[in-house]
Backbone bond lengths (Angstrom), bond angles and torsions (degrees), N, CA, C in turn:
res aa  C-N    CA-C-N  psi(-1)  N-CA   C-N-CA  omega(-1)  CA-C   N-CA-C  phi
1 M - - - 1.473 - - 1.509 109.65 -
2 E 1.341 116.16 -35.10 1.486 119.32 -177.79 1.542 109.58 -60.90
3 K 1.316 118.34 -43.56 1.458 121.01 -179.53 1.525 110.88 -66.04
4 A 1.315 118.87 -40.10 1.471 121.94 175.82 1.515 109.50 -63.34
5 Y 1.330 118.04 -40.05 1.461 121.80 176.34 1.514 112.35 -59.95
6 R 1.328 116.40 -41.26 1.503 119.14 178.26 1.523 110.94 -62.69
7 L 1.340 116.02 -36.39 1.496 118.85 176.36 1.519 110.02 -67.51
8 A 1.302 116.98 -35.30 1.480 120.96 177.85 1.528 109.20 -66.05
9 E 1.312 117.41 -42.02 1.466 120.18 177.14 1.555 110.12 -57.61
10 E 1.322 115.79 -45.90 1.451 119.93 -178.76 1.527 110.90 -60.71
11 A 1.344 115.95 -38.32 1.483 119.93 178.56 1.524 108.57 -63.38
12 G 1.324 117.74 -46.25 1.431 121.34 -179.75 1.534 113.87 -57.58
13 V 1.325 115.26 -39.63 1.477 120.47 178.55 1.504 109.27 -62.52
14 R 1.325 118.56 -33.99 1.480 123.79 -179.75 1.522 112.66 -81.23
15 G 1.313 116.60 -2.15 1.488 119.09 -177.83 1.502 114.22 87.96
16 E 1.322 115.97 9.61 1.444 121.18 178.59 1.535 108.67 -92.12
17 V 1.343 118.74 156.38 1.433 120.33 172.25 1.530 107.58 -58.93
18 P 1.293 118.73 126.36 1.443 121.00 -170.78 1.538 113.41 -77.87
19 I 1.330 113.38 89.52 1.465 121.79 177.84 1.545 106.44 -132.62
20 G 1.307 114.72 136.36 1.476 121.86 177.57 1.511 109.33 -126.80
21 A 1.335 116.88 150.97 1.444 120.93 179.57 1.539 109.64 -144.01
22 L 1.318 114.52 150.40 1.478 121.41 178.02 1.491 109.38 -133.25
23 I 1.345 116.49 152.41 1.435 123.41 167.63 1.542 106.79 -117.23
24 I 1.350 114.51 126.39 1.449 120.66 -178.25 1.527 107.19 -127.15
25 R 1.337 114.56 136.33 1.478 120.08 172.98 1.521 109.44 -139.22
26 D 1.296 114.90 136.16 1.475 120.88 179.61 1.514 111.33 52.91
27 D 1.349 115.55 41.35 1.462 123.43 178.57 1.547 112.67 66.34
28 A 1.327 118.20 12.12 1.464 120.38 179.00 1.546 108.99 -112.06
29 L 1.296 115.44 138.85 1.446 121.15 175.04 1.527 108.81 -74.86
30 I 1.319 115.66 119.96 1.473 120.64 -179.70 1.510 110.26 -95.33
31 S 1.356 117.41 -40.86 1.473 118.80 178.44 1.549 109.38 -159.77
32 G 1.264 114.33 163.25 1.490 123.80 176.64 1.465 109.36 -147.65
33 A 1.334 116.87 146.79 1.460 120.09 178.91 1.516 109.89 -156.41
34 S 1.292 115.10 165.51 1.474 122.27 174.27 1.482 107.81 -133.62
35 N 1.333 115.33 165.05 1.465 120.00 178.78 1.493 113.29 -53.83
36 T 1.345 117.66 139.72 1.484 123.27 174.28 1.539 109.25 -137.13
37 K 1.314 117.73 26.89 1.451 121.18 -178.85 1.551 112.09 -56.14
38 E 1.299 115.77 -47.01 1.461 118.47 -176.41 1.533 110.94 -68.56
39 A 1.302 117.46 -46.34 1.489 121.50 -179.58 1.515 110.92 -63.18
40 D 1.336 115.91 -43.46 1.467 119.57 -176.90 1.526 114.34 -83.03
41 K 1.351 115.77 -12.33 1.452 120.88 -172.72 1.515 110.03 52.04
42 D 1.345 115.54 46.74 1.441 123.69 -171.36 1.541 109.12 -138.65
43 P 1.313 120.08 114.27 1.446 121.59 -178.24 1.517 114.55 -68.13
44 T 1.360 116.68 -10.65 1.473 119.10 178.09 1.523 112.77 -96.66
45 S 1.333 118.12 4.00 1.466 121.13 -178.26 1.538 111.07 -82.33
46 H 1.307 116.12 54.22 1.481 122.59 175.47 1.511 107.81 -81.44
47 A 1.300 115.27 149.83 1.464 121.70 -179.72 1.508 111.87 -53.39
48 E 1.308 116.31 -43.89 1.486 122.61 -176.79 1.532 110.08 -61.92
49 L 1.328 116.10 -48.24 1.481 119.64 -179.76 1.522 110.38 -63.44
50 L 1.286 118.31 -42.89 1.465 122.76 -178.38 1.525 109.14 -64.54
51 A 1.319 116.81 -39.30 1.519 119.65 178.10 1.522 109.69 -67.69
52 I 1.322 116.76 -41.39 1.471 119.27 178.32 1.531 110.99 -63.16
53 R 1.338 117.26 -46.95 1.453 121.07 177.45 1.534 112.92 -57.13
54 A 1.320 114.43 -46.37 1.509 118.68 -178.42 1.509 109.35 -64.15
55 A 1.359 117.85 -41.45 1.448 120.17 -179.34 1.533 110.85 -63.25
56 C 1.293 115.76 -43.03 1.460 119.91 178.44 1.550 110.84 -60.13
57 Q 1.330 116.57 -42.57 1.464 119.78 178.42 1.516 110.97 -65.03
58 T 1.331 116.91 -43.11 1.427 121.02 -178.52 1.527 111.22 -62.75
59 L 1.350 115.71 -42.82 1.474 120.42 -176.49 1.527 112.19 -87.91
60 G 1.338 117.12 -9.58 1.460 119.66 179.41 1.513 114.15 66.95
61 N 1.357 115.58 32.43 1.481 120.10 -177.48 1.501 107.75 -159.19
62 W 1.324 115.90 138.82 1.474 120.56 179.17 1.525 111.57 -76.41
63 R 1.331 117.22 -16.47 1.447 121.70 177.90 1.524 110.96 -88.03
64 L 1.301 116.25 120.59 1.472 121.34 179.05 1.549 109.78 -104.32
65 T 1.333 114.79 43.76 1.435 120.52 -179.77 1.517 110.74 -52.84
66 G 1.331 116.39 131.58 1.451 122.71 177.57 1.566 112.35 83.05
67 A 1.323 116.74 -1.94 1.472 118.30 -178.35 1.519 110.97 -89.22
68 I 1.341 112.97 155.95 1.459 120.52 177.79 1.532 107.80 -117.33
69 L 1.328 116.12 134.40 1.425 123.40 173.94 1.521 107.39 -99.32
70 I 1.347 117.30 121.47 1.417 122.43 175.13 1.516 108.39 -113.74
71 T 1.346 117.28 126.24 1.452 121.21 -178.64 1.529 110.26 -137.29
72 T 1.304 113.38 148.30 1.487 118.87 -176.00 1.512 111.54 -72.85
73 L 1.353 118.24 -21.83 1.449 121.66 -178.45 1.537 109.85 -129.57
74 E 1.325 115.32 144.16 1.445 122.48 176.52 1.548 108.81 -46.33
75 P 1.348 118.53 127.28 1.440 118.39 -179.17 1.505 113.63 -63.73
76 C 1.329 115.08 146.26 1.488 120.71 174.36 1.524 106.11 -78.16
77 P 1.355 116.12 169.44 1.493 118.58 179.87 1.522 114.18 -53.82
78 M 1.299 118.44 -38.31 1.431 121.79 179.98 1.531 110.87 -62.36
79 C 1.328 116.43 -47.06 1.468 120.68 -178.96 1.519 113.08 -69.55
80 L 1.331 116.42 -37.19 1.450 119.65 174.36 1.533 112.49 -61.80
81 A 1.344 113.88 -41.12 1.483 119.58 178.42 1.538 108.95 -65.29
82 A 1.327 118.59 -39.92 1.421 121.66 177.65 1.534 112.26 -62.01
83 A 1.326 115.15 -39.51 1.487 120.14 177.48 1.534 109.12 -64.56
84 Q 1.339 116.54 -38.87 1.464 120.01 177.27 1.513 110.64 -64.49
85 Q 1.319 117.70 -45.19 1.446 122.65 179.93 1.516 111.90 -63.52
86 A 1.326 115.71 -36.38 1.505 120.67 -178.54 1.530 111.72 -79.21
87 R 1.310 116.79 -6.62 1.456 121.31 176.61 1.528 113.55 65.24
88 V 1.344 115.72 39.81 1.459 119.11 179.27 1.537 108.42 -68.06
89 K 1.320 114.66 162.25 1.427 121.51 179.81 1.551 110.04 -84.67
90 A 1.322 115.48 -38.84 1.480 120.56 -176.65 1.521 110.20 -159.77
91 V 1.324 113.16 159.81 1.486 123.55 174.24 1.514 107.62 -127.30
92 Y 1.335 116.49 129.34 1.442 123.04 171.74 1.523 110.07 -116.87
93 Y 1.293 117.52 134.29 1.463 120.07 179.01 1.508 110.92 -130.88
94 G 1.354 115.34 150.29 1.464 120.99 -173.68 1.500 116.93 -95.03
95 A 1.337 118.74 -29.99 1.455 121.68 -178.00 1.532 107.34 -131.09
96 T 1.306 116.17 144.49 1.460 122.51 178.66 1.511 108.80 -83.95
97 D 1.350 117.01 143.00 1.480 121.64 176.68 1.515 108.47 -119.27
98 L 1.304 116.22 91.87 1.492 121.52 -176.33 1.484 113.66 -64.16
99 K 1.360 118.92 -22.39 1.474 120.01 -176.11 1.544 112.75 -101.03
100 G 1.328 116.46 -14.88 1.449 117.25 -176.43 1.506 116.02 -144.44
101 G 1.324 115.66 -1.37 1.471 118.65 179.97 1.493 111.53 -78.72
102 A 1.360 114.50 138.47 1.458 120.76 -175.88 1.531 111.82 -55.70
103 L 1.335 115.51 -46.11 1.491 119.24 -176.08 1.505 109.20 -69.29
104 S 1.318 116.57 -41.51 1.469 119.21 179.76 1.509 112.33 -65.36
105 L 1.354 116.74 -24.48 1.462 122.08 175.96 1.525 113.87 -92.81
106 N 1.350 113.79 7.34 1.502 122.35 179.39 1.494 115.54 67.95
107 Y 1.325 117.92 30.94 1.491 120.99 170.66 1.513 104.46 -87.35
108 T 1.303 115.78 126.03 1.447 120.37 -177.25 1.566 110.64 -118.51
109 L 1.273 114.97 46.33 1.508 119.11 179.13 1.490 110.95 -59.28
110 H 1.273 118.25 -31.11 1.494 121.74 -173.84 1.542 112.78 -72.14
111 D 1.308 117.93 -24.73 1.470 117.63 -178.19 1.516 112.94 -130.98
112 N 1.326 118.11 24.74 1.398 122.27 179.25 1.537 110.00 -79.15
113 P 1.309 118.71 113.45 1.482 119.50 -175.90 1.486 114.32 -66.66
114 K 1.329 118.85 -13.03 1.482 121.09 177.74 1.525 111.35 -78.26
115 L 1.308 117.44 -16.71 1.472 121.16 178.81 1.507 109.70 -88.72
116 N 1.325 115.49 157.64 1.471 121.28 -175.69 1.510 115.08 -78.88
117 H 1.342 118.12 -4.44 1.479 119.55 -179.60 1.544 108.28 -147.88
118 Q 1.310 114.94 129.31 1.461 120.61 174.16 1.517 108.77 -115.97
119 F 1.294 117.72 152.74 1.441 122.44 178.13 1.526 108.87 -149.84
120 E 1.340 112.08 166.87 1.474 118.73 -178.61 1.527 110.18 -85.28
121 V 1.312 117.50 147.87 1.462 123.76 171.00 1.526 107.47 -131.92
122 H 1.325 114.73 129.49 1.457 120.63 -175.32 1.520 110.20 -132.25
123 S 1.323 114.64 132.34 1.454 120.37 169.97 1.537 106.29 -77.76
124 F 1.315 116.73 131.31 1.458 121.62 177.39 1.530 105.72 -126.22
125 P 1.390 116.35 77.14 1.462 119.36 -172.61 1.540 112.91 -47.54
126 F 1.299 114.63 122.80 1.451 120.72 -177.38 1.547 106.17 -137.90
127 E 1.340 114.36 96.17 1.474 122.05 -173.25 1.523 115.31 -49.54
128 P 1.335 118.24 -41.62 1.483 118.83 179.25 1.533 112.63 -58.38
129 A 1.349 116.91 -34.35 1.484 121.21 -179.87 1.545 109.25 -66.00
130 K 1.314 116.66 -38.59 1.450 121.59 179.14 1.561 108.99 -70.75
131 K 1.330 115.93 -45.08 1.460 120.28 -175.38 1.515 112.15 -65.68
132 I 1.325 118.43 -39.83 1.453 119.71 -178.05 1.533 111.39 -64.37
133 L 1.343 115.41 -35.99 1.467 119.11 176.09 1.528 112.71 -69.91
134 T 1.319 116.25 -42.62 1.481 121.79 178.52 1.540 109.16 -60.77
135 D 1.295 116.29 -47.85 1.489 120.85 178.94 1.531 111.85 -62.93
136 F 1.329 117.41 -41.84 1.451 121.32 179.64 1.525 111.44 -60.42
137 F 1.299 117.49 -50.06 1.445 121.70 -177.23 1.540 112.34 -71.03
138 R 1.339 115.91 -32.18 1.494 119.11 175.54 1.510 109.06 -63.77
139 A 1.350 117.21 -44.45 1.472 121.39 -179.94 1.519 109.89 -64.19
140 R 1.328 117.08 -39.32 1.483 119.08 177.70 1.512 111.84 -62.31
141 R 1.341 117.24 -43.41 1.496 121.10 178.79 1.539 109.57 -62.92
142 N 1.318 116.82 -38.73 1.463 120.48 -177.18 1.566 110.74 -69.84
143 E 1.318 117.58 -27.19 1.450 121.22 177.82 1.488 112.67 -70.85
144 Q 1.335 116.54 -25.51 1.475 121.02 -175.84 1.474 113.20 -83.24
């Protein structure tokens, strides 16, 4: 989570929402990414999606079987669906997102028995991940 947090910090410095994500398999870091929505002018440039894409390229396979996605913020429905499609083993997140997080919005893609792949999702409370987001959005509101 510390490494994902460092990626989140880098995103914040660039003016991006400070979120970082990692893909790990067999205790090895496969990829890491942070949000680039503003720079890319792309609403799908979430840290989680970028980390998944990079891991798939690195491994030469769209299936990330056995991989773990670690992200500083609860994944949105799009990112949770991408994790499901990529066949990850588990997702760990550091801060809850009550307004946009898939689990907080009651999307259960990770454990829906009607889907062809289920995976674990775990909250891993990490106060710095929550604080960096709170500080970022507070600063944004104060700028306006």
